[in-house]
Structure formats: structure tokens, C-alpha cells
C-alpha positions in Angstrom: 103.4 99.0 94.3 105.4 99.1 97.6 106.0 102.8 97.1 102.3 103.5 96.5 101.2 101.4 99.5 103.5 103.3 101.9 102.6 106.7 100.4 98.9 105.9 100.8 99.4 105.0 104.5 101.9 107.7 105.5 99.4 110.0 107.2 98.1 107.3 109.5 101.2 105.1 109.8 102.3 106.2 113.3 98.8 105.6 114.8 98.5 102.2 113.3 102.2 101.1 113.7 102.6 97.8 115.4 105.6 99.0 117.4 104.5 101.6 120.0 107.0 100.4 122.7 110.0 102.8 122.5 111.9 100.7 125.1 112.1 97.9 122.4 113.6 100.3 120.0 116.2 101.4 122.6 117.1 97.8 123.3 117.5 97.2 119.6 119.8 100.1 118.9 122.0 99.1 121.8 122.6 95.7 120.0 124.0 97.5 117.0 127.7 98.3 117.1 127.2 102.0 116.4 129.7 104.6 117.8 129.7 108.4 118.1 130.7 110.2 115.0 129.5 107.5 112.6 127.7 108.1 109.3 124.8 105.7 109.2 122.5 105.0 106.3 119.0 104.2 107.5 117.2 102.4 104.7 113.4 102.4 104.9 113.3 105.3 107.3 109.5 105.6 106.9 108.1 108.1 109.4 111.4 108.2 111.4 110.5 105.8 114.2 114.1 104.6 114.6 115.8 108.0 113.9 115.9 109.4 117.4 117.5 106.2 118.7 120.2 106.3 115.9 120.9 109.9 116.4 121.3 109.5 120.2 123.8 106.7 119.7 126.0 108.4 117.1 125.9 111.8 118.9 126.3 115.4 117.5 129.3 114.5 115.4 127.5 111.7 113.6 125.2 111.8 110.6 122.2 109.8 109.5 121.2 109.5 105.9 117.5 108.7 106.0 116.5 106.9 102.8 113.0 105.9 101.8 111.3 105.1 98.5 108.0 106.7 99.7 108.3 110.5 99.7 105.2 111.0 101.9 106.7 108.7 104.6 110.0 110.8 104.5 107.9 114.0 104.7 106.3 112.7 107.9 109.8 112.0 109.3 111.1 115.5 108.3 108.1 117.2 109.9 109.1 115.7 113.3 112.1 118.0 113.4 114.6 115.6 115.0 117.6 117.2 116.5 120.8 116.0 114.8 122.6 115.8 111.5 120.1 114.1 109.1 120.0 114.1 105.3 116.7 112.9 103.8 117.0 111.0 100.6 114.0 109.7 98.5 115.4 106.8 96.5 115.2 103.1 95.8 117.5 100.8 97.8 118.6 99.1 94.5 119.9 102.4 93.2 121.3 104.4 96.1 122.5 107.9 94.9 125.5 108.0 97.1 129.2 107.6 96.4 131.0 104.3 97.1 132.3 103.6 100.6 131.0 106.6 102.5 128.9 104.9 105.3 130.2 103.3 108.5 127.0 101.3 108.9 123.8 100.5 107.1 120.6 99.9 109.1 117.4 98.4 107.8 114.9 98.6 110.6 111.6 97.0 109.8 112.1 97.4 106.1 114.1 94.5 104.6 111.0 92.4 103.7 109.7 95.2 101.5 112.8 95.2 99.2 111.6 93.7 96.0 115.1 92.8 94.7 116.9 91.7 97.9 120.2 90.6 96.2 120.6 93.9 94.3 119.6 95.8 97.5 122.4 94.1 99.4 125.0 94.7 96.7 124.1 98.4 96.9 124.4 98.4 100.6 127.8 96.8 100.4 128.9 99.3 97.8 128.2 102.4 100.0 129.8 100.8 103.1 133.3 101.5 104.0 135.6 98.6 104.5 135.0 97.3 108.0 131.4 98.6 108.0 128.4 96.6 109.0 124.9 96.1 107.8 122.2 95.5 110.4 118.8 94.1 109.4 116.5 94.4 112.5 113.0 94.1 113.7 111.3 94.3 117.2 109.4 91.1 116.4 110.6 87.7 115.3 110.5 86.4 111.7 107.3 84.4 112.2 105.3 87.3 113.6 106.5 89.7 110.9 105.7 87.2 108.1 102.3 86.5 109.6 101.4 90.2 109.6 102.5 90.7 106.0 100.6 87.6 104.9 97.5 89.2 106.2 97.9 92.4 104.1 97.0 91.5 100.4 99.5 94.1 99.0 102.3 92.9 101.2 101.8 89.2 101.3 105.0 88.6 99.2 107.1 90.9 101.4 108.6 88.3 103.7 111.7 88.0 105.9 113.8 85.0 104.6 114.5 82.1 106.9 117.9 81.9 108.5 119.6 79.8 105.8 118.2 82.0 103.0 119.3 85.2 104.8 122.8 83.7 105.2 123.0 82.9 101.5 121.7 86.3 100.5 124.4 88.0 102.6 127.2 85.6 101.5 126.3 86.1 97.8 126.5 89.9 98.3 130.1 89.3 99.5 129.4 90.0 103.2 131.3 88.1 105.9 131.0 87.5 109.7 127.3 86.9 109.2 125.1 86.3 112.3 121.3 85.9 112.4 119.4 86.0 115.7 115.8 85.2 115.3 113.9 85.4 118.6 110.2 85.6 119.6 110.4 89.4 120.2 113.2 90.5 118.0 115.2 89.8 114.8 118.7 90.9 114.1 121.0 89.9 111.1 124.4 91.4 111.0 127.2 91.2 108.4 130.5 92.9 107.7 132.3 94.2 104.6 135.8 92.9 105.2 137.4 93.5 101.9 
């Protein structure tokens, strides 16, 4: 159902997107501990709203693997012709067709609420991360605002961002450590590390 929803809305997504302020995206990417030359898995790439900010941060020697379950959203992102090393991958986050331990970081910008099986998704994220790698779950709105928007859309009303305690538990159960959740009025950032 999620895949069908996003495919149906791909053509008009950018016009109707709630985040039109690129400065918010720039501020968010600065909060992620990304470095030049990294391989970053961007899960839920959508139409590529966050891609130019990731590419700028990791530089010419870095690579982004842009993953989305909705092929029409990925097509919109591809057609933008972003400069940089990008591999587009249409797949489900619960079954990522990548080798184990190949990514330096995993980013879920504005996508985590839509993962239907969050525990399995997090286990897959951990699998593809190198030891020492981090996962970043981020939004340019706070949890309450995100959940309010999703509640108002019948097909998305179950796609919610967990509260802080539930997010901590999800990440701990997936064997992540050094977990930190920052839920503010205008942003949300949960970070966790694969330490072993």
C-alpha cells in the first residue's frame, strides 16, 4: 500500500512537499557526522530532496546509494541529473539487496514512519553498515507535527514516528549502541552506532 501511494503521488510530490525550505535541509545534513569519501545509503530517497545535500557533504570521492520502494519516485530523482556518484536502487528496506558491511552511514530522511516493519528494517540497516557506522533518522519537523500530518492522510494514518522511549527500544533491539534522540519543534534526529 505504501509503494502504491508514493507511486501515485510521484509526479506531484515536489509541488506538494511540506519541506520547501532548503536551508532546513542544509542545517540537517550538517548535524549528521558525514565525511568526504563516505558511502552513504539513503533509504526512502523519494524524489531526491535530500540527495544534493548528501552529495555536497561526501564530495566527489563519496557515493550515495539511493534506495526507494516506489520506482516512480526514484525516476523523478534520477531525472534531476544530480552531479555526483549515485546508484539508484528500487527495493524494500526490509530486504536490501546489498552486501553486508559496505556502507559508512545509513540515512532515513523523512521516511522512517513509512517502514511497515521497523524492527526488520533496522536489522537490515545494521547489516549493511560497517563496524563504526551510524544510522541517522531525521526530519525537518518534530515528531508531533509529522504524526499529525500522517494522521490526516487516510492511507498513511498508521505511518507514525515512535516516541522517544519506543525509538530507543527499537534501536537497542536491533543491536545499535550510542543512541541519541533529539525531538524539537522544527526537527527530529535519532542517531545510533554499530559498535560491534
